[in-house]
N, C-alpha and C positions, 0 to 999 in steps of 0.2 A: 617878272610876273607873267604868267600865261594870260592870253587874251580872254577876258571874261565874257566876250560876246559869244564864243563857241564852247559849248559844254558837251562832252561825250560821257554817256552813262553806260558802264559795262559791269559784268558780274556773272555769277553762277545762275544757271536756269532756276527760276523760282525764288530768287533772292528778293524780288520786289523792285527790280530796276525799272521796269515799265511803269509801275505805279508811281515811282519816284519821278520819272521823266514827265508823266502827266501832271503831277503836282507842280513841278518846277516850271513847266511851260504855262500852265494856267495862272500860276502866281505872277509870272512875268507879264502875262497879258493883262492881268488886273492892275498891274503897276503902270501900264501904258506903254505905247510903242509897238513896233512890229515884232512878232514872234513866229518862229518856224520850228516845227518838230519833225525830224526825219526818222522814219522807222527803217533801221538797217538790218532787222532780224529776218534774213532770207532763208533761215534754216528751221527754226522752231515754229511749228504751226499754232502754238498756243500763246496767249497773253501778249498780243502784238499791239503796239500803239495805234496802228491805223484802224483797229477795230473800234476805236473811240473817236473816229474822225468827226462825226457830227457834234459831239460834245465839245471838241476842240475848236472846230470851225465856228460854232455858235458863239464862242468866246473870242473870236478873231484870230485864232491860231492857224496858220497855214500848215498843212500836213503833206509831207512827201512820203508816199508809200512804196513798198517794193513793186517792181514792174508787174508781177503777176498777183498782186494783192487782190483778194476777193474771188480768186478762181480756185480750181482744184489742182493747180500746178504749183510746185515749190521748186524754185531754181535759183541759184546764187547769182542773180543778175541785178546789177545796180541801175537805178533809174537815172537817166541823163539829167533829170532835174536836180539831182544831188549836188551837182557842181555849181548850182545857183546859191548854195549855202555860203559861198565865199564872197558873195556880192553884198555890199552894204544894205541893199534893199531887203535882204533876208531878216534884218534886225537881230534880236537875240536868237541864237540857234541852240537847239537841244537835239542830240543824236542818241537815239535808243539803239545801242549796239547789240548784236546777237550774243546769246549766252555762251560762256565757256570759250575755249580756243577755236572750236569749229565755227561758231557763230561770229566770232571776232575777226575771222579771216577776211570777210567782206569789208570790214572797216579799213583794212590795209590798202584797199583800192583808193582810199582818200588820203593816204599818209602824206604824200608830197604836199598836197594842198593844205592839209591841217598844220604841218610843220611850218609852212611858209606864212600862213595866216596867224598862227598861234592858237592855242586851245588849252582847256583844262579837261582832264579825264578823271572822272569819279569812279572809283571801284566800290561797288555796293556789296556789303557783306551781311550775311544772315546766319547767326550762330545755330539756328534751328533747321537749317537745310542740310540734307545728306551731302556728304563729301566735303563739307566746310564746318564740321563740328569743332575743330581746333584751329588755333591761329596758324599753326604750321601748314595745315591743309589749305587754309584760305590764302596764305602767302604763296604756296606752290601753284595754286590755280591762277593767281595773278600773273606769275611768271609765264605760265602757258599762254594766257591771254595776250600779254605784252609781246611775246615771241610771235604769236600768230598775226597780230595786227601791225607789229613793228613800231608801236607807239608806247609811250611811257605814261603810267598813271601819275597824277599829281596830288591826289588826296583820296581819303577813304570816308565813306558814309556808312555808319552802323545802322542797318535796317532790320535788325533781328526782331522777328515777331512770330506769333503762332496764329495768325489769322484772327478769327473772332474769339479765340481762346487767349489772346494776348492780355496780360495783366501788368500792373505796375511792377510786381515782383519779377516776372519773367523778363521784362525790359532791363531791370537793374542787374539781374543775374548774368545777362549777356554782355554787359558793358566791359568787364575785364577782358573778355575775348576780343572785343574790338580794339581795346587799348593795346593788347599784346600784338595783334595783327599789325597795327600801325607801327609799333616799335620794331617788329621783325622786318617790315618792308621799308622802314625809314621814310614813311609818309605821314603827313598830318592827319589826325582824325578830325574831319571838318565839323561833323555833328552827328548826333544820334536821333533817329526818328521814333515817333510813337503814333499809333493809330489814334485819331482824334476822339475816339470814344473811350479811351482809357482814362480812368479817374481814380485817384489823383494822378496827374501827369508828373513823372519824375523830374526833378530839377535839372534844367539844362537840355532837356529833350525837345525836339522840334515836332509839333503835331502835324500830321499829314492825313489827308482824306483817303479812304479806301475806294478807289475807282475800279480796280481790278479785283474780281471775285472769282472763286473757284466754281466750277460747273455744278458741284453738288450742294452748294450753299443755297439757302432760301432766297427768295427775291430780295432785292436791295431795300425795299420799303420795310421789310421785317427785320433788318439787321441794324445793329447800333450805328 
């Protein structure tokens, strides 16, 4: 069994992996113990975990951001602090990897340490994102990610959603896609998520909060 202490979250740009990473880290913090969230997305300038640093740190989550986070520079440079993830003092560790194969390349810089320590790597899929409309497309993208980071996924999370337009029906309609993706990749489908405002919640779905919102959406206070 992979070490449950270290969890890597990867997936296609816009699949919702950063929002899932935030949920997992905050849930772990609520359960007690030390938690560290590392943002490894050194390519994509949008939807980065470190942008929610105050929210996380207020809940006791330590955040490790890219070296040039918060500046106008974007460069694939890993923070030296990342190597502290493999120390027991880091507690539960969640790594928000970059999207697609390009973003996942930085993750390969930690491959040796991850393989030695043990890890689980969650591949997040979203049926409603471009380039992953079919299970075959989602499986092909995972192979590209694994090749780029030289690590292997250990499970799939179905995070198919349509933002504020998500309904119980749209969640249920995407489930066969996730099941087929799991079958093609020979990976377990760990669970399916649902925005916590969806009602009724489909049986077996895991509710998560929407922390990450699109720039064109109204203020959070006016959303479900």
